Every structure is written in structure tokens, then in C-alpha cells.
Wavefront OBJ file of the C-alpha trace (Angstrom):
o trace
v -0.008 0.003 0.006
v 1.156 3.493 -0.690
v 0.383 6.566 1.360
v 0.617 10.253 0.659
v 1.890 12.330 3.576
v 0.565 15.900 3.356
v -0.786 18.879 5.276
v -4.310 18.632 6.645
v -7.256 20.232 4.869
v -10.805 20.962 6.060
v -11.962 18.091 3.868
v -10.030 15.695 6.144
v -12.226 16.329 9.187
v -14.463 13.293 8.703
v -11.514 10.988 7.980
v -9.681 12.203 11.049
v -12.675 11.436 13.257
v -12.812 7.950 11.730
v -9.230 7.410 12.879
v -9.529 9.133 16.251
v -12.949 8.108 17.544
v -12.335 4.329 17.608
v -9.090 4.986 19.539
v -10.973 7.189 22.035
v -13.794 4.657 22.345
v -11.348 1.827 23.040
v -9.965 3.815 25.977
v -6.555 2.146 25.923
v -4.182 4.287 23.890
v -5.057 7.923 24.566
v -6.164 10.050 27.490
v -8.774 11.633 25.274
v -12.154 10.537 26.629
v -14.660 12.213 24.316
v -15.302 11.458 20.658
v -15.524 14.243 18.104
v -17.951 15.028 15.318
v -16.712 16.001 11.879
v -17.963 19.541 12.511
v -15.966 19.760 15.740
v -12.877 18.455 13.989
v -13.353 20.923 11.148
v -13.556 23.773 13.717
v -10.362 22.436 15.338
v -8.570 22.436 11.970
v -9.803 25.975 11.193
v -8.542 27.297 14.525
v -5.277 25.319 14.467
v -2.347 27.573 15.409
v -0.539 29.218 12.503
v 2.806 27.850 13.736
v 1.256 24.422 14.148
v 1.920 21.460 11.907
v -0.875 19.056 11.042
v 0.242 16.113 8.935
v -2.085 13.438 7.551
v -1.392 10.115 5.900
v -3.788 9.397 3.069
v -4.100 5.969 1.475
v -3.428 6.829 -2.156
v -5.736 4.310 -3.802
v -8.799 4.867 -1.601
v -8.281 8.387 -0.307
v -8.915 7.138 3.261
v -7.129 8.979 6.051
v -4.929 6.337 7.725
v -3.319 8.529 10.361
v -2.553 12.026 11.466
v 0.051 13.864 13.499
v -0.551 17.356 14.917
v 2.147 19.558 16.449
v 0.983 22.557 18.456
v 3.091 25.242 20.087
v 3.830 24.332 23.686
v 2.457 27.629 25.012
v 1.022 30.866 23.694
v 1.258 32.944 26.879
v 5.026 33.515 26.539
v 7.576 33.407 23.763
v 9.996 31.479 26.028
v 8.663 28.189 24.631
v 8.446 29.178 20.955
v 11.007 26.491 20.102
v 8.963 23.665 21.689
v 6.035 21.833 20.088
v 3.646 19.240 21.511
v 3.256 16.283 19.169
v 0.588 13.584 18.973
v 0.429 10.593 16.645
v -2.663 8.585 15.677
v -2.859 5.696 13.189
v -5.978 3.709 12.356
v -5.807 0.106 13.530
v -6.587 -0.897 9.933
v -3.189 0.475 8.905
v -0.850 -0.470 11.775
v 2.683 -1.735 10.965
v 2.814 -0.199 7.491
v 5.343 2.571 8.178
v 2.734 5.331 8.358
v 3.900 6.771 11.679
v 7.541 6.696 10.512
v 6.620 8.562 7.327
v 4.592 11.157 9.224
v 7.461 11.659 11.697
v 9.921 12.296 8.865
v 7.663 14.868 7.225
v 6.755 16.525 10.530
v 10.398 16.817 11.647
v 11.321 18.553 8.407
v 8.507 21.084 8.614
v 9.068 21.598 12.344
v 12.672 22.658 11.716
v 11.518 25.035 8.974
v 9.023 26.612 11.399
v 11.679 27.206 14.049
v 10.961 24.318 16.381
v 14.030 22.949 18.138
v 12.324 20.374 20.366
v 9.216 18.204 20.212
v 7.598 17.022 23.396
v 4.889 14.404 24.018
v 2.969 12.711 26.778
v 2.427 8.996 26.149
v 0.293 6.748 28.327
v 2.647 4.519 30.259
v 0.619 1.459 29.262
v 0.794 2.289 25.550
v 3.952 0.337 24.785
v 3.392 0.420 21.006
v 3.238 4.219 20.900
v 6.209 4.599 23.224
v 8.228 2.228 21.036
v 7.275 4.201 17.926
v 8.431 7.480 19.463
v 11.636 5.983 20.844
v 12.457 4.526 17.422
v 12.308 8.096 16.079
v 14.869 9.390 18.535
v 12.622 10.579 21.365
v 13.994 10.058 24.878
v 12.127 9.402 28.104
v 12.622 12.284 30.519
v 10.229 11.243 33.267
v 6.851 9.938 34.317
v 3.907 12.003 35.496
v 2.229 9.749 38.052
v -1.572 9.567 37.965
v -1.492 12.394 35.437
v -4.801 11.541 33.784
v -8.005 9.926 34.919
v -9.616 7.857 32.186
v -12.842 5.962 32.807
v -12.390 6.339 36.534
v -8.817 4.981 36.567
v -5.643 7.013 37.046
v -3.120 6.698 34.264
v 0.578 7.555 34.383
v 2.034 9.399 31.405
v 5.582 9.096 30.176
v 7.168 12.417 29.203
v 9.329 12.216 26.118
v 11.243 14.721 24.007
v 13.294 14.924 20.875
v 15.695 17.656 19.878
v 15.547 18.371 16.154
l 1 2 3 4 5 6 7 8 9 10 11 12 13 14 15 16 17 18 19 20 21 22 23 24 25 26 27 28 29 30 31 32 33 34 35 36 37 38 39 40 41 42 43 44 45 46 47 48 49 50 51 52 53 54 55 56 57 58 59 60 61 62 63 64 65 66 67 68 69 70 71 72 73 74 75 76 77 78 79 80 81 82 83 84 85 86 87 88 89 90 91 92 93 94 95 96 97 98 99 100 101 102 103 104 105 106 107 108 109 110 111 112 113 114 115 116 117 118 119 120 121 122 123 124 125 126 127 128 129 130 131 132 133 134 135 136 137 138 139 140 141 142 143 144 145 146 147 148 149 150 151 152 153 154 155 156 157 158 159 160 161 162 163 164 165 166
């Protein structure tokens, strides 16, 4: 299968929800606990920060969104963190183990450097070994663990803090 890695468009909102909502509903791989409508996702894309990066992986033959990877500025209340972005990575279970995350990381890193980011930072559920392995394989390093950082479905979840210098 071949995938096109590109910037998000408003037309991707429905496809993004089709990737994200099953992950949210499963409750195992993200701390997000509420599903999103296509209209809500479209509004999110429209209001996405100008310095943000929003990469999608599109299956070339079918046009289906297979994954997406947003990077948002770490903070907007001070310029002290202008070099830091918060990254998230989501791949549909239908397309696992096909190199999609790796391809999105490569594209995102390139654009992040162009936009002046020097470091990417992420929070990964401590029980999400697959995601943590994906990030570590891309050069991220574990810098700590936030104990009981999230509460998902009534259970506290630790999050591993990771970073990568570009």
C-alpha cells in the first residue's frame, strides 16, 4: 500500500474522526475521553495555530485517512517556549505496521525545523507500549513519568514524558 503524507485540509475532518474516535472509544491508547464530530474536527482544523503542523497520511488508492500527526506550540502565553512543540500521533488500527507513523514523523520533523521548532515534546500513556516504542524509534527520549497524570474511565493513568531535539 502506498500513502501520501501531506498537510491537513478541512476536507479531512471526517476521515480524522474515523481514525480518532475508535481509539478514544477503546480507551486504551489515549487520554482523550470524548469522541468528536466531523464539525468539531473541522472547527479544530480551522482554529489550528498558525505555527502548528498538522500532517495526515492518506491511502493513495482509496483516499482514506490512515493517520494524522498534529504539532501545536507548547504555550502561547510567553515566547519562552516558541522552540517547543507538543506532538501527537494517531494511526488507524486498519493500517498499523505499514510505516505510516515513521513517514509522518519524517515529514513533521522537516516542517518543524523550517518553522523554528528545536524540540518536540509528548505525553504517552505509560501502558501504551506500542506508541512509546514508535516514538523511541524516532529518537525521542524518556525524561520522566507524570504519576496519575490523567483519569480515564475512573482509573488514574501515568504518562511518560518524552522529548526529541531536532
